C-alpha positions in Angstrom: -42.5 -3.4 -10.6 -40.9 -0.2 -9.7 -39.0 1.9 -12.3 -36.1 3.9 -10.5 -34.3 6.2 -13.1 -30.6 5.2 -13.2 -29.6 8.8 -12.5 -31.3 8.9 -9.0 -29.0 6.0 -8.2 -26.3 8.3 -9.6 -27.2 10.8 -7.2 -27.3 8.7 -4.1 -24.0 7.7 -4.9 -22.7 11.3 -4.7 -24.6 11.8 -1.6 -23.2 8.9 0.2 -19.7 9.3 -0.9 -19.8 13.3 -0.2 -21.7 13.0 3.2 -23.4 15.9 2.6 -26.1 17.6 0.1 -23.5 20.8 -0.6 -20.7 18.7 -1.1 -22.7 16.5 -3.8 -24.0 19.3 -5.3 -20.6 20.4 -6.3 -19.5 16.7 -7.1 -22.5 16.6 -9.8 -23.7 19.9 -10.7 -27.2 19.8 -9.1 -28.4 22.3 -6.4 -28.7 20.7 -3.0 -32.4 21.6 -2.8 -33.1 19.2 -5.9 -30.6 16.8 -4.5 -32.7 16.4 -1.4 -35.9 16.1 -3.2 -34.6 13.3 -5.4 -33.4 11.6 -2.2 -36.6 11.8 -0.3 -38.4 10.5 -3.4 -35.7 7.4 -3.9 -36.8 6.6 -0.3 -40.1 6.9 -1.0 -39.9 4.4 -4.2 -37.8 2.1 -2.3 -40.0 2.4 0.9 -36.6 2.3 2.9 -35.0 5.2 4.6 -31.5 5.6 3.1 -30.0 8.3 5.2 -29.7 9.4 8.8 -29.8 13.1 8.5 -28.2 15.5 11.0 -26.3 19.0 11.1 -23.3 17.1 10.7 -24.5 15.7 7.4 -26.0 12.6 5.7 -24.6 9.1 7.0 -26.0 5.8 5.6 -28.6 3.7 7.4 -28.5 -0.4 7.0 -30.6 0.2 3.9 -28.4 2.8 2.5 -25.5 0.8 2.9 -26.7 -2.4 1.5 -27.8 -0.3 -1.7 -24.5 1.5 -1.8 -22.9 -1.8 -1.6 -24.8 -3.1 -4.9 -24.5 0.1 -6.5 -20.7 -0.1 -6.3 -21.0 -3.8 -7.6 -23.1 -2.4 -10.8 -20.6 0.2 -11.2 -17.6 -2.5 -11.4 -19.9 -4.1 -14.2 -20.2 -1.0 -16.2 -16.4 -0.6 -15.8 -15.8 -4.0 -17.4 -18.4 -3.0 -20.3 -16.3 0.3 -20.4 -13.0 -1.7 -20.9 -14.8 -4.1 -23.5 -16.1 -1.3 -25.5 -12.6 0.6 -25.0 -11.0 -2.2 -26.9 -13.4 -1.9 -30.0 -13.4 1.9 -30.2 -11.3 4.0 -28.0 -8.9 4.3 -24.8 -10.0 3.8 -21.4 -9.2 6.3 -18.6 -6.8 5.5 -15.8 -7.9 7.9 -13.0 -5.2 8.8 -10.6 -5.7 10.9 -7.3 -2.6 12.5 -5.6 -1.9 15.4 -3.6 -0.7 18.7 -5.0 2.9 17.9 -5.0 2.8 14.4 -6.4 0.3 15.5 -8.8 2.8 18.2 -10.1 5.4 15.6 -10.3 3.3 13.1 -12.3 1.9 16.0 -14.4 5.6 16.8 -15.3 6.4 12.9 -16.2 3.2 12.4 -17.9 5.0 10.9 -20.9 6.1 8.1 -18.8 2.6 7.3 -17.7 1.1 7.3 -21.0 3.2 6.4 -24.2 2.6 6.2 -28.1 0.4 2.9 -28.8 -1.3 2.7 -25.3 -4.9 1.8 -25.3 -5.2 3.9 -22.2 -5.3 7.4 -21.1 -4.8 9.7 -17.9 -7.2 11.3 -15.7 -5.5 13.3 -13.1 -6.9 14.4 -10.1 -5.8 16.9 -7.1 -7.1 16.4 -3.8 -5.5 16.6 -0.4 -7.9 14.5 1.2 -7.6 10.8 1.1 -9.1 8.9 -2.1 -11.5 6.6 -1.1 -10.5 3.8 -3.7 -12.7 1.4 -2.0 -15.8 2.9 -3.8 -13.7 3.3 -7.1 -13.8 7.2 -7.1 -10.5 6.8 -8.3 -8.2 4.0 -9.8 -4.7 4.8 -8.3 -4.1 6.7 -5.1 -0.9 8.0 -3.1 -1.1 7.8 0.3 1.0 8.3 3.1 0.1 5.4 5.2 -0.1 1.7 4.4 -4.0 0.9 3.9 -6.2 -0.8 6.3 -9.3 -1.4 4.0 -9.2 -5.3 3.2 -10.1 -4.4 -0.7 -7.2 -2.4 -1.4 -3.9 -3.2 -2.6 -0.7 -1.2 -2.0 2.9 -0.9 -3.3 5.6 0.9 -1.3 7.2 3.9 -2.6 10.1 5.8 -1.6 10.0 7.7 1.8 9.3 11.6 1.9 11.5 13.6 3.6 10.9 17.5 4.5 12.9 20.5 5.1 12.5 24.4 5.7 13.3 26.3 2.7 13.8 29.9 1.7 14.2 32.1 -1.5 18.2 31.9 -2.5 18.2 35.8 -1.7 16.3 36.0 1.3 18.3 37.7 4.1 19.7 35.8 7.0 17.2 37.6 9.2 14.1 36.1 7.7 14.5 32.6 8.7 12.3 33.4 11.8 9.5 34.7 9.6 7.1 31.9 8.6 4.8 31.5 5.8 2.4 28.4 6.1 -1.2 27.1 4.6 -4.1 28.2 6.3 -5.0 26.2 9.8 -8.3 24.7 8.0 -6.4 23.8 4.9 -3.5 21.9 6.8 -4.6 18.7 6.6 -1.0 16.9 6.6 1.8 17.0 9.3 4.1 19.2 7.2 1.5 21.7 6.7 0.6 21.8 10.6 4.1 22.2 11.3 4.6 25.8 11.1 1.3 26.2 13.4 2.2 23.9 16.2 6.0 25.1 16.4 5.9 28.6 15.3 2.2 30.1 15.8 3.6 33.6 16.7 6.2 33.9 14.0 3.5 33.3 11.2 3.7 36.6 8.7 1.3 34.6 5.8 -1.0 32.0 5.2 -2.4 30.8 1.7 -5.3 28.5 1.1 -3.5 25.9 -0.8 -0.4 23.9 -0.7 1.0 25.0 -3.9 0.6 28.4 -3.2 3.5 28.0 -0.6 6.2 27.8 -3.2 5.4 31.0 -4.8 5.2 32.8 -1.3 8.6 31.5 -0.3 10.0 32.6 -3.6 8.9 36.2 -2.7 11.6 36.4 0.3 9.4 37.5 2.5 10.0 34.3 5.1 10.4 30.6 5.1 8.1 27.7 4.7 8.1 23.8 4.8 8.4 21.7 1.7 8.8 18.2 0.6 12.3 17.5 -0.4 11.5 16.7 -3.8 10.1 20.3 -4.4 12.3 22.0 -2.8 15.4 20.7 -3.8 14.6 20.3 -7.5 14.0 24.3 -7.4 17.2 26.5 -8.1 15.4 29.5 -6.7 15.3 27.9 -3.2 17.8 27.0 -0.8 17.6 24.7 2.5 17.4 26.3 5.7 18.9 23.7 8.0 18.9 20.0 7.6 15.8 17.6 7.2 12.9 18.1 9.4 13.4 14.1 10.4 10.0 14.1 12.5 8.3 14.9 9.4 9.4 12.1 7.5 6.9 9.7 6.5 6.7 6.5 3.8 4.4 6.5 0.9 2.2 4.0 -1.0 0.7 3.5 -4.2 -2.5 2.1 -3.7 -5.4 0.6 -5.8 -8.5 -1.5 -5.3 -7.4 -5.4 -5.2 -10.3 -6.4 -7.9 -8.9 -4.1 -10.6 -5.1 -3.9 -9.8 -4.9 -7.1 -12.7 -6.6 -5.1 -15.4 -4.1 -4.4 -18.0 -4.2 -0.7 -18.2 -4.1 -0.5 -14.2 -1.4 -2.8 -14.1 0.6 -0.8 -16.8 0.1 2.8 -15.0 0.9 1.1 -11.5 4.2 -0.4 -13.1 5.2 3.0 -14.4 4.4 5.1 -11.5 6.2 2.7 -9.4 9.2 3.0 -11.6 9.0 6.5 -11.8 8.9 7.1 -8.0 11.9 4.7 -7.2 14.2 6.0 -10.0 13.6 9.4 -8.3 14.0 7.9 -4.7 17.0 10.0 -4.0 15.1 13.3 -4.3 12.2 12.2 -2.4 14.2 10.9 0.5 16.1 14.6 0.3 19.3 12.9 -0.6 20.1 15.1 -3.8 20.7 14.5 -7.5 19.5 11.5 -9.2 21.8 9.6 -11.5 23.5 12.6 -13.1 20.2 14.0 -13.9 20.1 18.0 -12.9 17.6 18.6 -10.1 16.0 21.3 -12.2 15.3 18.9 -14.9 13.4 16.4 -12.8 10.2 18.7 -12.3 10.8 20.6 -15.5 11.8 23.6 -12.9 13.0 26.5 -15.2 16.4 27.6 -14.6 
């Protein structure tokens, strides 16, 4: 009987989900060389090739996919034990993955998601890439499109509108000077918009989406932001109307097998109510129910 240590399977999961040794190394804190050796040893022990190795990275063989499917099931079973144990001795964590701006919105409304007396806590992760809920790298994610995966469930959220913003004191002649996220980091339509429409007018780029607001506030130029960010900021003003071609639907997504767990259901219901309560802000329609926009995201006035 082969005694394969569990941490070998954990390393395999990191490589399978990351697609490369370097990305797996960042995820689990081991060197790429160590991970590579451990995967060769795992393949030797299992007498089965698990990966197709190429310059593009590591992809799974049929045997590797079968192992991944088994380990995902084992993770789910372990998660059930964690939930059971949490009922005895502490809070279970609900893992939420969201893009920069939605994560900022959720962080500033954290008291809505976790309340006194709850038996769950929140782990809020920020990631511009799509969360892989199918393999349970997160419990809840926010996407700009309805999921196609059969094992995911989704709840419709308000649409998201976008506009061009400038600092309040920016001179009018600055409206043709653009600030954007760098091309390699422009993973969303609104981030690519300045590169596609005004490539010759870019005066500066930043490496992350959240850097846009501070750069625009400098008064050096204009940039595209979600309306729920720009309209809530008293130091910004719109330049023109909504960019209608950038408007998109939004979905709250979770694993279909986990969505009835009490802590997941509670957080999903609270997140859904929070976003719908602020629908006018997300859809670019202004203040909500008499609440000052500067208070919605906690922006200082």
